[in-house]
C-alpha positions as CSV (number, residue, x, y, z in Angstrom):
1,M,14.2,-5.3,8.0
2,F,11.0,-3.8,9.4
3,F,9.8,-4.3,13.0
4,H,6.2,-3.6,14.4
5,V,7.1,-2.5,18.3
6,L,3.7,-3.1,20.2
7,L,4.2,-1.0,23.1
8,T,0.5,-1.7,24.4
9,S,-2.6,-3.1,23.7
10,N,-4.6,-0.7,25.2
11,C,-6.4,1.9,23.2
12,N,-8.3,5.2,23.9
13,L,-10.9,4.7,21.3
14,Q,-13.8,2.3,20.7
15,C,-14.1,2.1,16.9
16,K,-17.4,0.2,15.4
17,Y,-14.9,-2.1,13.1
18,C,-12.5,-3.0,16.2
19,F,-13.9,-2.7,19.6
20,G,-17.7,-3.0,18.5
21,E,-17.0,-5.9,16.4
22,S,-14.7,-7.6,19.0
23,L,-18.0,-7.7,21.5
24,D,-20.0,-9.2,18.7
25,D,-17.4,-11.8,18.0
26,F,-16.6,-12.3,21.7
27,D,-17.4,-16.0,21.7
28,E,-16.2,-16.8,18.7
29,E,-13.2,-19.2,18.7
30,F,-10.4,-19.7,16.5
31,G,-10.3,-23.7,16.4
32,E,-8.3,-26.4,18.2
33,D,-5.1,-25.7,15.8
34,I,-4.6,-22.3,16.7
35,E,-3.8,-21.7,20.4
36,I,-3.7,-18.1,21.7
37,D,-1.9,-16.4,24.9
38,Y,-4.3,-14.4,26.6
39,N,-1.9,-13.7,29.3
40,L,0.4,-11.0,27.3
41,P,1.4,-8.0,29.0
42,R,-0.7,-5.1,28.2
43,N,2.3,-3.0,28.0
44,L,5.9,-3.4,27.1
45,N,7.8,-5.2,29.7
46,Y,11.2,-6.1,28.2
47,D,14.2,-4.1,29.1
48,I,15.1,-1.7,26.2
49,E,18.5,-2.9,26.0
50,L,17.6,-6.3,24.2
51,L,15.8,-4.2,21.6
52,V,19.2,-2.1,21.3
53,K,21.1,-5.1,20.8
54,F,18.8,-6.8,18.5
55,C,18.3,-3.3,16.2
56,R,22.2,-3.2,16.1
57,Q,22.4,-6.5,14.4
58,D,20.0,-5.1,11.1
59,P,21.8,-2.0,9.4
60,D,18.4,-1.2,7.7
61,C,16.3,-1.9,10.5
62,T,13.1,0.1,10.7
63,L,10.9,0.4,13.9
64,T,7.4,1.1,13.6
65,F,5.3,2.0,16.8
66,Y,2.1,-0.1,17.1
67,G,-0.5,-0.8,19.4
68,G,-3.3,-0.6,20.5
69,E,-2.5,3.0,20.8
70,P,1.0,3.4,20.8
71,L,1.2,7.1,22.2
72,M,-0.6,5.7,25.7
73,Q,3.0,4.5,26.3
74,S,4.6,7.8,25.1
75,D,7.2,7.4,28.2
76,K,8.2,4.1,26.7
77,L,8.4,5.4,23.2
78,G,10.5,8.1,23.8
79,E,13.0,5.9,26.1
80,I,13.2,3.8,22.9
81,M,14.0,6.6,20.8
82,D,16.6,7.6,22.9
83,K,18.3,4.6,23.2
84,V,17.7,2.7,19.8
85,T,19.1,3.7,16.5
86,P,17.3,2.0,13.7
87,K,17.6,3.3,10.0
88,Q,14.3,4.8,10.5
89,Y,11.3,5.4,13.1
90,M,7.4,5.3,11.8
91,M,4.1,5.0,13.8
92,Q,0.6,3.9,13.4
93,T,-1.6,6.1,15.8
94,N,-5.2,7.2,16.0
95,G,-3.8,10.7,16.4
96,L,-5.4,11.5,19.7
97,L,-2.2,12.1,21.7
98,L,0.0,13.4,19.3
99,H,-0.2,16.6,20.7
100,K,1.2,15.5,24.1
101,L,4.2,13.9,21.9
102,E,7.5,16.3,22.2
103,S,8.3,17.4,18.7
104,K,12.0,16.1,19.3
105,Y,10.2,13.2,19.0
106,V,7.8,13.7,16.3
107,N,10.1,15.4,14.1
108,R,12.0,12.4,13.9
109,F,9.5,10.1,12.5
110,H,10.1,9.4,8.8
111,T,6.0,8.4,8.6
112,L,3.2,8.6,10.6
113,L,-0.3,6.3,9.8
114,V,-2.9,8.3,11.2
115,S,-6.1,6.8,11.4
116,I,-9.1,9.2,9.5
117,D,-11.8,7.7,7.7
118,G,-12.6,10.4,5.7
119,E,-15.2,13.6,6.4
120,E,-16.1,14.1,10.1
121,A,-19.6,12.7,9.9
122,L,-18.0,9.1,8.9
123,T,-14.9,9.3,10.9
124,D,-16.8,10.4,14.2
125,H,-19.8,7.5,13.1
126,Y,-16.8,4.7,13.2
127,R,-14.4,6.1,15.7
128,G,-16.3,8.1,17.8
129,E,-17.9,11.8,18.3
130,G,-15.4,14.3,18.3
131,T,-12.4,12.6,16.8
132,Y,-12.3,14.0,13.4
133,Q,-11.7,17.3,14.9
134,K,-9.4,16.5,17.5
135,V,-7.1,14.5,15.0
136,I,-7.0,17.3,12.5
137,E,-6.0,20.0,15.4
138,N,-3.2,17.7,16.4
139,L,-2.3,17.0,12.7
140,K,-2.0,21.2,12.4
141,H,0.2,21.2,15.9
142,I,2.5,19.1,14.7
143,K,2.7,20.7,11.1
144,Q,3.5,23.8,12.9
145,N,5.9,22.4,15.1
146,N,8.0,21.6,11.6
147,Y,7.0,17.9,11.3
148,Q,8.0,17.2,7.6
149,G,8.0,13.5,7.2
150,E,5.6,11.5,5.4
151,L,1.9,11.6,6.8
152,I,-0.3,9.0,5.6
153,A,-4.2,8.8,6.0
154,R,-5.0,5.3,7.3
155,M,-8.6,4.5,6.8
156,T,-10.5,1.3,7.7
157,I,-13.5,0.8,5.6
158,M,-16.9,-0.8,5.6
159,E,-20.3,-0.6,4.4
160,Q,-20.9,3.1,5.6
161,T,-17.8,4.3,3.4
162,D,-18.2,5.6,-0.1
163,I,-14.7,5.0,-1.0
164,E,-14.5,7.6,-4.1
165,K,-15.9,10.2,-1.9
166,Q,-14.2,9.7,1.2
167,V,-10.6,9.4,-0.6
168,K,-11.2,12.3,-2.8
169,Y,-12.2,14.5,0.6
170,L,-8.9,13.5,2.5
171,L,-7.1,14.7,-0.6
172,D,-8.8,18.3,-0.8
173,N,-10.9,19.8,1.9
174,K,-10.9,22.9,3.9
175,D,-9.5,21.5,7.0
176,F,-6.4,19.4,6.4
177,S,-5.2,17.8,2.9
178,F,-3.5,14.6,2.4
179,T,-1.3,13.5,-0.7
180,S,-0.7,10.0,1.0
181,I,-3.8,7.6,1.5
182,H,-4.5,4.0,2.2
183,W,-7.4,1.9,2.8
184,Q,-8.0,-1.5,4.7
185,L,-11.3,-3.3,4.0
186,N,-12.6,-4.7,7.4
187,A,-13.0,-8.3,6.1
188,G,-12.2,-11.8,7.3
189,F,-10.8,-10.5,11.0
190,W,-13.7,-11.5,12.6
191,G,-15.7,-14.9,13.1
192,N,-19.3,-14.4,12.5
193,D,-19.8,-10.7,11.1
194,Y,-20.2,-11.7,7.4
195,Q,-23.6,-13.2,8.4
196,R,-24.6,-9.7,10.0
197,R,-23.5,-7.6,7.2
198,N,-24.4,-6.5,3.5
199,F,-20.7,-6.8,2.4
200,E,-21.3,-8.5,-1.0
201,E,-23.6,-6.0,-2.0
202,W,-21.7,-3.0,-0.9
203,T,-18.7,-4.0,-2.6
204,K,-20.8,-4.7,-5.9
205,T,-22.9,-1.5,-6.0
206,S,-20.2,0.9,-4.3
207,Y,-16.8,-0.2,-3.2
208,I,-15.7,-1.6,-6.7
209,P,-17.2,1.1,-8.8
210,G,-15.6,3.7,-6.6
211,V,-12.3,2.4,-6.7
212,D,-12.5,1.8,-10.4
213,A,-13.5,5.7,-10.8
214,L,-10.5,6.3,-8.1
215,T,-8.0,5.0,-10.3
216,H,-9.0,6.8,-13.3
217,F,-9.3,9.9,-11.5
218,W,-5.5,9.1,-10.4
219,V,-4.2,8.7,-14.2
220,D,-6.3,11.8,-15.0
221,Y,-4.8,13.8,-12.3
222,M,-1.1,12.8,-13.1
223,Q,-2.0,13.9,-16.8
224,Q,-3.2,17.1,-15.9
225,K,-0.9,18.2,-13.0
226,G,2.3,15.7,-13.6
227,Q,1.9,14.6,-10.0
228,V,1.6,11.3,-8.9
229,L,-0.6,11.2,-5.7
230,K,0.3,8.5,-3.2
231,L,-3.1,6.5,-3.2
232,Y,-1.4,3.4,-2.2
233,P,-3.4,0.7,-2.9
234,I,-3.2,2.0,-6.7
235,L,0.2,3.0,-6.4
236,G,2.0,0.0,-5.2
237,I,0.0,-2.3,-7.9
238,V,1.2,0.2,-10.9
239,N,4.5,0.2,-9.2
240,S,4.5,-4.0,-9.6
241,L,3.5,-3.9,-13.2
242,L,5.5,-1.3,-14.3
243,H,8.6,-3.0,-13.3
244,E,7.2,-6.2,-14.0
245,E,7.4,-7.7,-10.5
246,A,5.7,-11.0,-9.2
247,N,6.2,-12.9,-6.2
248,C,3.9,-14.9,-3.8
249,L,5.1,-13.0,-0.6
250,M,2.8,-11.1,1.4
251,R,2.8,-7.1,-0.3
252,C,2.9,-5.8,3.0
253,G,5.9,-7.5,3.7
254,S,4.2,-9.8,6.9
255,G,6.6,-13.0,7.5
256,W,9.3,-12.0,4.7
257,I,10.6,-8.6,5.9
258,N,8.0,-7.3,8.1
259,Y,7.7,-8.7,11.5
260,S,6.4,-7.5,15.1
261,I,7.7,-7.5,18.3
262,Q,5.0,-8.1,21.3
263,T,4.9,-6.5,24.4
264,D,7.0,-9.7,26.3
265,G,9.9,-9.5,23.3
266,Q,8.2,-12.5,21.0
267,I,8.5,-11.9,17.6
268,L,5.7,-12.7,14.8
269,P,5.1,-12.5,11.4
270,C,2.1,-9.8,11.9
271,P,0.8,-7.6,14.4
272,T,-3.0,-9.0,13.8
273,M,-1.7,-12.2,15.0
274,W,-0.6,-10.9,18.6
275,G,-0.6,-14.1,21.3
276,M,-0.7,-17.1,18.2
277,K,2.2,-19.2,20.1
278,A,2.2,-21.4,17.0
279,Y,3.7,-18.6,15.0
280,Y,6.2,-17.2,17.5
281,L,9.7,-16.9,15.6
282,G,12.1,-16.0,18.5
283,H,12.4,-13.9,21.4
284,I,14.7,-10.5,20.9
285,K,17.0,-11.4,23.6
286,D,18.6,-14.1,21.5
287,T,17.2,-14.2,17.7
288,D,19.2,-12.8,14.7
289,P,16.7,-10.3,13.1
290,L,18.3,-11.3,9.5
291,Q,17.7,-15.3,10.1
292,L,13.8,-15.2,10.7
293,S,11.7,-17.9,9.0
294,K,10.1,-16.7,6.0
295,M,6.2,-17.2,5.3
296,F,4.3,-17.1,2.4
297,V,0.7,-18.2,1.1
298,Q,1.2,-22.0,0.1
299,E,-2.7,-23.4,0.3
300,K,-5.2,-23.4,-2.2
301,P,-7.0,-21.1,-3.5
302,C,-4.5,-18.6,-3.3
303,S,-1.4,-21.2,-4.4
304,Q,-3.3,-21.6,-8.2
305,C,-4.8,-17.8,-8.1
306,K,-3.6,-16.1,-11.4
307,I,-3.3,-12.9,-9.8
308,L,-1.0,-14.1,-6.9
309,G,2.3,-12.7,-8.0
310,V,0.4,-9.7,-7.7
311,C,-1.7,-9.8,-4.6
312,G,0.5,-11.8,-2.6
313,G,-2.4,-13.8,-1.0
314,R,-3.8,-10.2,0.7
315,C,-3.5,-10.7,4.3
316,L,-1.5,-13.9,6.4
317,Y,-3.9,-13.5,9.2
318,T,-6.9,-14.1,7.3
319,N,-5.2,-17.1,5.4
320,I,-4.4,-18.5,8.6
321,T,-7.2,-18.3,10.8
322,K,-10.1,-18.5,7.8
323,R,-12.5,-16.4,10.2
324,W,-14.9,-16.2,7.1
325,T,-16.0,-19.4,5.3
326,D,-14.2,-19.6,1.5
327,E,-17.4,-18.9,0.0
328,A,-17.5,-15.6,1.9
329,Y,-13.5,-14.8,1.3
330,N,-14.2,-15.2,-2.5
331,K,-16.0,-12.1,-2.1
332,V,-13.1,-10.4,-0.9
333,C,-10.9,-11.9,-3.4
334,Y,-13.1,-10.6,-6.0
335,T,-12.5,-6.9,-4.9
336,V,-8.7,-7.6,-5.1
337,Q,-9.4,-8.9,-8.8
338,K,-11.2,-5.8,-10.0
339,L,-9.0,-3.5,-8.3
340,I,-5.9,-5.1,-10.3
341,D,-8.4,-5.2,-13.6
342,S,-9.0,-1.3,-13.2
343,V,-5.2,-0.7,-12.7
344,Q,-4.0,-2.9,-15.7
345,S,-6.6,-1.0,-17.7
346,E,-4.8,2.1,-17.2
347,I,-1.1,0.9,-17.8
348,P,-0.8,1.8,-21.3
349,R,-1.9,5.6,-20.6
350,I,0.5,5.7,-17.7
351,K,3.1,4.6,-19.9
352,Q,2.3,7.2,-22.4
353,L,2.5,9.7,-19.8
354,I,6.1,8.3,-19.1
355,N,7.2,8.4,-22.6
356,D,5.7,11.6,-22.9
357,G,7.4,13.3,-20.0
358,K,4.6,14.1,-18.1
359,I,5.7,11.9,-15.2
360,S,8.9,9.6,-14.8
361,L,9.1,6.0,-13.8
362,Q,10.6,6.9,-10.5
363,D,7.6,9.2,-9.5
364,F,6.1,5.6,-8.8
365,D,8.5,4.7,-6.2
366,Y,7.8,4.4,-2.5
367,V,9.3,3.2,0.9
368,K,7.7,-0.4,0.7
369,Y,6.4,-2.5,3.7
370,N,5.9,1.3,5.8
371,G,2.5,0.2,6.6
372,A,0.3,1.2,4.1
373,E,-1.7,-1.7,2.6
374,I,-1.1,-2.4,-1.0
375,I,-3.9,-4.9,-0.9
376,P,-6.7,-3.6,1.2
């Protein structure tokens, strides 16, 4: 099982798509059927020995540090890594404090997902002036200090993003190039942002064509170089289609293999569902991690959608909270449909490359549920 360990709800950035949108959405309510506990501790406050015992019950336990910004609680992070022995550690971070974490901890991470949205101007536009250069410096620093795990560029995208341009930049640039990238659409998380945005036009004129171009570029690259780049949304869908996998469970694993532990020790299906009391699944002090309840999307339109077996419902949080209207959220579903269509169009060429020995079926394997979004 995979568990996000929420170390803190504090963050040292004020990003446009997170802090900025929360200010615009301040008065928006979830509805009477969703009660939020707004009095949760800002920082982890349970006995670490509870986490030790909890993790011991699962021989395949993976712990992923999460926030807020988890490195704002680096002392607590170090204490956990000193005491808890899961199968592997991962972390999602904005990267600004990576240089302050001792190498003995950094180098134990199987995977680091670092928030960066593309080139310097775009990243700084979304995340604050100077953010890009500081993150790049810190990535170079940990590499120089022998970090050898997977390093995933973790993009959040919205209307200012040219997805094709920015992904290609992260793959090959003079500052620091990635071979693993995932992106997440900022869509459906806030209650009133759709009305003030230009989401539909952007997806039709920029995002969808850009994703289509990236898919064809990705297959061209494997044909020319014999390498399968880890562009996670494309990679994950291709992996499923090649193995003829289909189910109605969340592709990120939320609610069935990937859970979250709040700062108070309560267990949730997803870290975005912070404080949603109706969805608490138990406390780590007395819950068996292998017996947690499972959740999947059962309501229309997802339950009757022809791509549910590949999509899985996209996002548990947005399905439950319904911050956007059905009509608005249909625009998101359309982007998923077009992504899958684009990938499916390349399956014959991919199979031919496998048959020709240019690549192997195993090249499409990856660590599933590692925090990289398959359905953006």
